[in-house]
C-alpha positions as CSV (number, residue, x, y, z in Angstrom):
1,M,106.7,83.1,91.2
2,R,107.1,85.7,88.4
3,W,105.0,88.8,88.6
4,Q,103.9,88.4,84.9
5,D,102.4,84.9,86.0
6,V,100.7,86.6,89.0
7,L,99.1,88.9,86.7
8,K,97.7,86.3,84.4
9,E,95.5,85.4,87.3
10,N,93.4,89.0,87.1
11,I,89.8,88.9,87.2
12,R,88.6,90.0,83.7
13,T,85.1,89.0,83.2
14,I,81.8,89.4,85.3
15,D,81.4,85.4,85.4
16,E,84.9,85.3,87.1
17,L,84.1,88.2,89.4
18,K,80.8,86.4,90.5
19,K,82.9,83.8,92.0
20,H,84.4,86.1,94.5
21,I,81.9,88.9,95.2
22,R,78.0,89.1,95.1
23,I,76.8,90.9,92.0
24,D,73.1,92.1,92.0
25,P,71.4,90.1,89.3
26,E,69.4,93.2,88.1
27,E,72.6,95.0,87.4
28,E,74.5,92.1,85.9
29,E,73.4,92.6,82.3
30,T,74.4,96.4,82.4
31,L,77.9,95.4,83.8
32,R,78.4,93.2,81.1
33,K,77.8,96.1,78.7
34,V,80.1,98.3,80.6
35,V,83.1,95.8,80.4
36,D,82.4,95.6,76.9
37,I,83.3,99.4,76.6
38,H,85.8,99.8,79.4
39,P,87.6,96.5,80.2
40,M,87.7,95.2,83.8
41,S,90.9,93.8,85.1
42,I,91.3,93.4,89.0
43,T,94.4,91.8,90.6
44,K,93.7,88.9,93.0
45,Y,95.6,90.9,95.7
46,Y,93.3,93.9,95.2
47,L,90.2,91.9,95.1
48,S,91.3,90.4,98.6
49,L,90.9,93.9,100.1
50,I,87.2,94.0,99.0
51,D,84.4,93.1,101.5
52,P,82.6,90.6,99.3
53,N,79.2,91.3,101.1
54,D,79.4,95.2,101.0
55,P,78.0,96.6,97.8
56,N,79.3,100.0,98.9
57,D,82.8,98.8,99.9
58,P,85.1,101.8,99.0
59,I,87.6,99.4,97.7
60,R,85.2,97.7,95.4
61,K,84.0,101.2,94.0
62,M,87.5,101.7,92.5
63,A,87.8,98.3,91.0
64,V,84.4,96.9,90.2
65,P,82.3,98.2,87.2
66,S,79.2,100.1,88.1
67,K,75.8,101.0,86.3
68,W,76.7,104.7,86.7
69,E,79.5,104.1,84.0
70,M,76.7,104.1,81.4
71,D,76.3,107.7,82.1
72,V,78.4,109.7,79.3
73,S,78.1,113.2,80.7
74,G,81.4,115.0,80.7
75,S,84.4,114.5,78.5
76,Y,87.2,111.9,77.8
77,D,89.8,114.6,77.8
78,T,89.1,117.1,80.5
79,S,92.9,118.1,80.8
80,G,93.4,119.1,77.2
81,E,95.9,116.4,76.4
82,S,95.2,116.2,72.8
83,E,96.2,119.8,72.6
84,S,99.5,119.2,74.3
85,T,100.4,116.3,72.2
86,K,103.6,117.1,70.2
87,M,103.9,113.5,68.7
88,V,102.3,110.3,69.3
89,G,102.9,109.5,73.1
90,L,104.6,112.9,74.1
91,Q,103.0,115.8,75.6
92,H,104.3,119.1,76.6
93,K,101.6,121.2,78.3
94,Y,104.0,122.8,80.9
95,S,107.2,124.1,79.8
96,Q,109.4,122.3,82.3
97,T,107.8,119.0,82.0
98,A,107.5,116.4,79.2
99,L,105.0,113.5,79.4
100,L,105.6,110.2,77.8
101,L,102.6,107.6,77.6
102,A,104.7,104.5,77.5
103,T,101.7,102.0,77.5
104,N,97.9,101.6,77.7
105,V,98.0,98.6,80.2
106,C,97.6,98.8,84.1
107,G,97.9,96.1,86.7
108,M,94.2,97.2,87.4
109,Y,91.8,99.2,85.5
110,C,90.6,101.9,87.9
111,R,87.0,102.8,87.3
112,H,87.7,106.4,88.1
113,C,90.6,106.6,85.6
114,F,90.9,110.0,83.8
115,R,92.4,108.4,80.8
116,K,89.4,106.0,80.3
117,R,89.4,106.8,76.7
118,L,93.0,105.1,76.4
119,V,93.6,102.6,79.3
120,G,92.9,98.9,78.2
121,V,91.2,100.3,75.1
122,S,93.5,102.0,72.5
123,T,97.1,102.1,71.7
124,S,96.7,105.1,69.4
125,E,98.1,107.5,71.9
126,V,101.0,105.3,73.2
127,L,104.7,106.3,72.4
128,A,105.6,104.7,69.2
129,N,109.2,105.9,68.8
130,L,111.3,106.5,71.8
131,E,114.3,107.8,70.0
132,N,112.1,110.7,68.6
133,A,110.8,111.5,71.8
134,I,114.3,111.7,73.4
135,R,115.3,113.9,70.5
136,Y,112.4,116.2,71.1
137,I,113.4,116.5,74.9
138,K,117.1,117.2,73.9
139,E,115.9,120.0,71.6
140,H,113.7,121.6,74.3
141,Q,116.2,122.7,77.0
142,E,113.5,124.2,79.2
143,V,112.4,120.7,79.9
144,N,113.9,119.7,83.3
145,N,111.9,116.7,84.2
146,V,110.0,113.7,82.3
147,L,107.0,111.9,83.7
148,I,106.6,108.4,82.2
149,T,103.3,107.3,82.6
150,G,100.4,105.5,80.8
151,G,98.6,103.2,81.6
152,D,101.2,102.0,84.0
153,P,104.8,102.0,82.9
154,F,105.6,99.4,85.6
155,L,103.6,97.0,83.6
156,L,106.3,96.9,81.0
157,D,109.1,94.5,81.4
158,T,112.2,95.8,83.4
159,H,114.5,95.8,80.3
160,I,112.1,98.0,78.4
161,L,112.0,100.5,81.4
162,E,115.9,100.6,81.2
163,R,115.9,101.7,77.6
164,F,113.9,104.7,78.8
165,L,116.3,105.4,81.7
166,I,119.3,104.9,79.4
167,G,117.9,107.4,76.9
168,L,116.9,110.1,79.2
169,S,119.9,109.9,81.4
170,E,121.9,111.1,78.7
171,I,120.1,114.5,78.5
172,P,122.1,117.0,80.7
173,H,119.2,119.5,81.3
174,L,117.0,116.8,83.0
175,Q,117.1,117.2,86.6
176,F,114.8,114.3,87.5
177,I,112.6,111.5,86.0
178,R,109.2,110.6,87.3
179,F,107.1,107.3,87.0
180,G,103.5,107.4,87.4
181,T,102.5,104.0,88.6
182,R,99.8,102.5,90.8
183,T,101.6,99.0,91.3
184,P,102.6,99.7,94.9
185,V,98.8,100.1,95.7
186,T,97.1,97.5,93.2
187,F,99.9,95.3,92.3
188,P,102.7,95.2,94.8
189,D,104.1,91.9,93.6
190,R,105.4,93.7,90.5
191,I,107.9,95.5,93.0
192,N,108.1,92.8,95.6
193,L,108.8,89.9,93.1
194,D,111.4,91.6,90.9
195,D,114.8,92.5,92.4
196,S,115.9,93.5,88.8
197,L,113.6,96.3,88.9
198,L,114.8,97.6,92.2
199,E,118.5,97.2,91.0
200,L,117.5,99.4,87.7
201,L,116.0,102.1,89.9
202,S,119.1,102.1,92.4
203,R,121.4,102.3,89.5
204,Y,119.8,105.3,88.0
205,S,118.5,107.2,91.1
206,D,121.6,108.8,92.5
207,K,122.4,111.9,94.6
208,D,122.7,114.2,91.5
209,R,119.5,113.0,89.9
210,R,116.7,111.2,91.6
211,I,114.1,109.1,90.3
212,Y,110.7,109.9,91.6
213,I,107.5,107.7,91.9
214,V,104.2,109.3,91.9
215,T,101.5,106.6,93.0
216,Q,97.9,106.8,94.1
217,F,96.8,105.8,97.6
218,N,93.1,106.6,97.8
219,H,91.9,104.9,101.0
220,P,93.6,103.7,104.4
221,R,92.7,100.1,103.5
222,E,95.1,100.1,100.6
223,I,98.0,100.6,102.9
224,T,98.7,96.7,103.8
225,P,101.7,94.7,104.5
226,Q,102.3,94.0,100.9
227,S,102.0,97.6,99.7
228,I,104.2,98.8,102.9
229,E,106.9,96.4,101.8
230,A,106.8,97.5,98.1
231,V,107.2,101.3,99.3
232,D,110.0,100.3,101.6
233,R,111.8,98.5,98.8
234,L,111.5,101.3,96.5
235,I,112.8,103.8,99.1
236,R,115.7,101.6,99.8
237,S,116.4,101.6,96.1
238,G,116.9,105.4,96.3
239,V,113.5,106.4,94.9
240,V,111.3,109.3,96.2
241,I,107.7,108.6,96.5
242,N,104.9,111.1,96.2
243,N,101.3,110.4,96.4
244,Q,98.3,111.9,94.4
245,T,95.0,111.1,96.0
246,V,91.8,111.7,94.0
247,L,88.9,113.0,96.1
248,L,86.1,110.2,95.2
249,R,82.5,110.0,96.3
250,G,81.9,106.9,98.3
251,V,85.6,106.3,98.8
252,N,87.4,109.0,100.7
253,D,84.7,111.9,100.8
254,N,84.8,111.8,104.6
255,P,87.3,114.0,106.5
256,G,88.2,111.1,109.1
257,V,89.1,108.6,106.1
258,L,91.1,111.4,104.4
259,G,92.9,112.7,107.1
260,E,93.8,108.9,108.4
261,L,95.1,108.2,104.8
262,Q,97.5,111.3,104.7
263,N,98.7,110.5,108.1
264,R,99.5,106.9,107.5
265,L,101.2,107.7,104.1
266,V,103.7,110.0,105.9
267,G,104.3,107.3,108.4
268,I,105.4,104.6,105.7
269,G,107.6,107.2,103.9
270,V,105.1,108.5,101.1
271,C,104.9,112.1,100.8
272,P,101.3,113.7,100.2
273,Y,101.6,115.8,97.0
274,Y,98.2,116.5,95.6
275,I,94.6,115.9,96.4
276,F,92.8,115.9,93.0
277,Q,89.3,117.1,92.3
278,C,87.9,114.3,90.4
279,R,87.7,115.2,86.8
280,P,84.4,115.3,85.0
281,V,85.2,112.2,82.7
282,K,82.7,110.5,80.8
283,R,81.4,107.4,82.8
284,V,83.2,108.6,85.8
285,K,81.7,112.1,86.6
286,K,78.3,111.0,87.8
287,H,79.7,108.2,90.0
288,F,82.6,109.9,91.7
289,Q,82.9,113.6,91.5
290,V,82.1,115.4,94.5
291,P,80.9,119.1,94.2
292,L,83.6,121.5,94.9
293,A,81.9,123.3,97.9
294,E,81.7,119.8,99.6
295,G,85.2,118.8,98.6
296,Y,86.6,122.1,100.1
297,R,84.9,121.2,103.5
298,I,86.2,117.7,103.4
299,V,89.7,118.6,102.6
300,E,89.7,121.4,105.3
301,E,88.1,119.3,108.0
302,A,90.6,116.5,107.3
303,K,93.6,118.8,107.5
304,G,92.5,119.6,111.1
305,M,93.3,115.9,112.0
306,M,96.6,116.0,109.9
307,N,100.2,116.9,111.2
308,G,102.3,119.5,109.3
309,H,104.1,116.8,107.2
310,S,100.7,115.2,106.1
311,K,99.0,118.3,104.9
312,R,101.6,119.7,102.7
313,F,99.5,118.6,99.7
314,K,97.6,121.0,97.5
315,Y,93.9,120.7,96.5
316,I,94.0,120.9,92.7
317,M,91.8,120.8,89.7
318,S,93.7,119.6,86.7
319,H,91.8,121.8,84.2
320,W,92.9,122.0,80.4
321,T,94.2,125.6,81.1
322,G,96.5,124.3,84.0
323,K,96.5,123.0,87.4
324,I,94.4,125.2,89.7
325,E,94.8,125.2,93.5
326,I,91.5,125.6,95.4
327,L,92.3,128.3,98.1
328,A,89.1,129.0,99.8
329,V,85.5,129.0,100.0
330,M,83.8,132.3,101.4
331,G,80.0,132.5,101.2
332,N,79.1,131.7,97.4
333,E,82.6,132.6,96.2
334,I,85.6,130.4,95.5
335,Y,89.0,131.5,95.5
336,L,91.4,129.8,93.0
337,K,95.1,130.1,91.9
338,Y,97.0,128.9,89.0
339,H,99.7,126.4,90.2
340,Q,100.7,125.5,86.8
341,T,99.5,126.8,83.5
342,R,99.6,126.2,79.7
343,D,100.3,130.0,79.6
344,P,103.2,130.8,81.7
345,R,101.8,134.3,82.2
346,N,99.1,133.0,84.4
347,I,101.3,131.2,86.9
348,G,100.5,132.4,90.4
349,K,97.2,134.3,89.1
350,V,94.6,134.3,92.0
351,F,90.9,134.8,90.9
352,K,87.6,134.1,92.3
353,K,84.4,132.6,91.0
354,R,80.7,132.4,92.1
355,L,80.1,129.0,93.5
356,T,77.1,127.0,93.3
357,P,76.3,123.9,95.4
358,T,76.4,121.4,92.5
359,A,79.5,122.8,90.7
360,G,82.2,120.4,90.5
361,W,84.6,121.9,87.7
362,L,85.9,125.2,86.7
363,D,83.5,125.2,83.8
364,D,80.6,125.0,86.1
365,L,81.5,128.2,87.9
366,E,80.1,131.7,87.0
367,D,81.8,134.8,86.8
368,V,81.7,137.2,89.7
């Protein structure tokens, strides 16, 4: 079976969803309104991971719309992506990295998505001209890597992905190319049913310039025989796989769950890269964000259950000013460090802020 045919079976309406899991009749009308604003799309595979009788199932929380998505507190652009956009579909926030928005489509529309403004909704920010983007990268020799993301670029046909790799491989100052994709987690059939994708990755990932995949496992139950097979096939194609977990309330805000996840990822060959503080995105913040004080405690307790390899990640806020590492909480003060910045002069800067129990983002913190 072709992966494209499998994807056609996705659950996209509340009526379809009701055939598989129980929906509270009192919430049904609200969920229909949510889906009208931010579409739902769940692969049959990912749906099979959900306990249909548990309304608080952690896998369900990431896939199924919630009444909390009617809460519009927060911002649709928490990381300042609009300010970093140099042309439609190309962002250049950090000097060494160019980001290409290749599509607005995903195998599954995660309810905690930080690009909720775009994914499944609008193509206005999607790359319109690959040649112009390649020309920009060629002209900016400080760029040594490119992140192809979206949406999910692995939802593009393999021959389209090849166009990206052909063009980018001709740029001598690029040291590696990354794909941001959640298909190993939510839609492993994309990888397991398409040998041409693996052949393409193998051809362009060599000893001199590797292809990296950045994926997002958030819960141990996402590590299944199918996802393990997808990961293994990618590794055997010469690809390096990193993982960016998002700390999510009701999903992995438990030290035991978080520790188990990172340990198991290392076991299957996926390198923990970041744990992200959930961004204060509209229709996400109220439902998923854990306060920083609580998040720091969870992460540190989880580290006590991890080996050296599984705790190599950094706990990060991806703020509009840059990626900020959360170093320590001491009393009512939080210590932070700029890991990446829009302004290179701030790289490595350590600073502290006054922490309140409910603060979930840099903008919520007070000056000391």
